[in-house]
N, C-alpha and C positions, 0 to 999 in steps of 0.2 A: 510124066507130068503133062505131056501134050494131049493126054486123053481127057483132061479136065475141060469140060464145056459148060455152057449154061445148064444143060440138062443134068449133067453130073452134079453140079452144085445144088440143083433143085432136089435131086435124089438124096444128096448128103443132108440137106436140111430136113427132109422127110424122115430120114433115119434118126436124126437127133430128136425130132418130135416124138417118134415112136418110142424113144428111150425115156420120154417124159420130161424133157428139158423145156423150160419156159422160153418165150421169145427173146428175153434179155440174154439168156445164155446162148441160144442158137445164133443170134446176130453177132455175138462176141466171137464165136468160133468161125463163123463164115467170114466175118470181116478180117480176121487174122489170116485165113487162108487166101483171101483176095489180095491182101497186102503182100503175102508171099509170092503170089502169081505176078503181081505188079513188079516186084523186085526181080523176079526170074525173067520177066519179059524185057526189062531194062538191060539185064545182063546177057540177053540173047539165048537164054535157056528154055524159054517158053514161047511157043509160036502161036498160041491161041489168043482169043480176045475176051475170055470170060471175065477177066479182071476189070474190063470197061463196060461190058454189055450186061452182066448180071446185076440187076438192081431191084432186089426184093423189098417189099414194104412190111415192116413188122409193127404190129399193133402194141401199144403200151410200153414202148421203150424210151420215149422221150422223157427228159427230166421233168417237164411240166406235167406229165401224165402220172408221175409216181408220187406216192405219199412220202413226205419227208419224216422219217422216224428220228426223234430226238428225245433227250431226257428233260423233263420238266424240273422246276426248282426242287420240288419235294422228292422226286426220284433221284436227282443228283445228290441230295443230302443223304438219301438211303445208301447210295454207293460209297459216299465219304465215311459213313458210320459203320460200314460193313467190316467185320473182322475176318480177314483171310485165313484159310485153313492150311495154306502151304506157301512156300517161297514163290512158286510159280504164280499162284493166285494173287499174291501180294503184288508181284511185278505187273501182272495184267491189270489189276485194279488201279495201280499208280499210273500206268500208261494211259488207260482210258480217261482218267481224270485229267491227266496232263494234256491230252488232246482236246478235252472239253474246255480247257482254259487257255489253250494256245492256238487251236485250229489246225494243228499238224495232221497230216495223213499218217496212217499206221506205218506205211513203208518208210516214211521219214523218221517217225518216232522209234521204230525198231533199230534203224541205223544211226540214231543220234549218239554222237560221241561226246564224252564229258568235256573234251577240250574245245568243243564248239559251243559250250554254254559258259559265257564269261562276260564280265563287265556289265551285267544286267541285260544281256541279250542272248537269244537263241539264234545261232547262225546255221542255216540249212541251205544246201543245194538240192532241190527237190528231185526225187528219183523219177517221178512221172514226167516232168517237163524240163528238168535240168535248170530251172530258174533259181537264182540265189534269193533267199529270204532272210530278213533280219527282223526278228520278232522280240519286242520288249517283254521282259519278265514281269509278272504280277505276283501278288502275295501267294496265290495258290500254286502257281508253277514254281516259284522260288522255294516254297516249303517242300515240294516233291523233290526238287533238285538237291536240296540240303540233305534230305533223307537218303536219296539214291547215291549221292557222292560219298556217303559213309560206307557204302558197299564196294568191296574191291572188284572192279570190272572196268574195262575200257569204255563200254557203252553204258548209257544211262539206265536202260531197262533190262538188259541181259536176256532178251527174247529173240526168237529166230523165225518161227513158222506162223504165218498169218492164220492158217486153218486152226491151229491149236489155240491161238489167241481168241478167235471168234467163238470156239466152243466154250472156252473159259468165261468169256464175257456173258454168254447166255446163262451159264451155271451161276455166276455171281448175281445177275439180275433176277434169276428165278429164286435164289436164296433170299434176296431182298424183297421178294413179293412184288416185283414190278410186273403185274399181271393184268393190267387194264385190257379188256377185250378190244381187239383192233380188227376192223373190216379190211380184208386184203383182197385185191383184185389183180389177177395177172392173166396173160394170154398164152395159149399153146396153139400156135398158128392163128386161126381166126376164132378159136374157141375161147370164150370168156370163162374164167374160173374164179369163183368167189368163195371165201371162207372167213371164219372168225377164229383168230388165234390170240393167245396171251401176248402182251407186248414184249416180254423177255425173249420170246422166240424170234422176234424180228430184229433184235439188237445185234450189232456187229462192230467191228473195229472202226467203221466209218461213222458210227453214231456220235463219237466224240467231236469230230469235225463239224457235223451238222448241228450239234448242241451249241458249239461255240458261235457259229454264224447266227443262229436264231437268237441267242442271248445277247450277242453284240448288237443286233438290230433292235432288240427290245430296249436296250440301254440307250438307244438313240445315236449310236456310233454310225457315222456316214458309211455308206456302202463302199465308197472309194477307199476309205481307210481300211475297212475289213479286207478288201481285195488285196491290199498291200501286205497284209498279214498271211492270208490264206494262199495267195498266188493265183486266184481266179483271174482268168484272162479277159473276161467280158462280163458286163452287167447282166447279160442274158442268163448266166449260170446262177445269178442271185435271185432271180424272180420267184422260184418256188419258196424260198425263205421269206421274201418280202410278203408273199401271199399269206403265210402263216402268221406273221406279225400283225398284218392288217386284220386278220380274223380274231386274234387275241385282243387287239384294241377294241374291236366291235363288241366283244364279250364283256370287256371291262366297262365300256361306256353304258352298256345296258343296265349296269348296276344302279345308275342314277334313276332309272325308271321305278325302282322300288322305294325311293325316298318320298 
């Protein structure tokens, strides 16, 4: 472990780039390694200083620089009308819709116990931040809970692996023809990569949470209230969503120009 230096971390990053990883993935792996070094240093196991001296800059990883992928009203209705082809697909569809109408992260939805859904509330201690959340049930989430409670299982959705859920979400969205062309930009090191892909290829388990926040803002719900539901710790994290809603408002106002 004491062989890890700034130069070693630089070469490790270059190795990840050579494997074709984007800046978002490289920064995630490097930051995990640096966190490990920081803990090892605190415990007296690491004598170097790479955990404090190595400070790379990654283009395109800030939340404000990423496009927020969410489901529009018409796309959400397509998911609701979709007929699942298997129990697994049905569970994934239900969980995606549940996240769209509750704002839960997939990690919390997967672990959601039936005993934590009672008296008109969803009680969650978030896996990511360990913060307790108390989310009111609405007619959409209640309908899903009623359906899932009829299935014998301790957890609401009876799902386990995020990777399998993400693949299934893409398959459902593709079957629903959610294929609007999307312009995607990412960076591999300093290299800018641009491509056009169908929207279904960009959907993931986090799409539900993003859809919830965008729709909540569109409905005029104050950001402070939304943050109480989602567990966002600062208004800074809400800015990308506010930007989307502002753009939607501008598009709607332009309709008056045709009168």
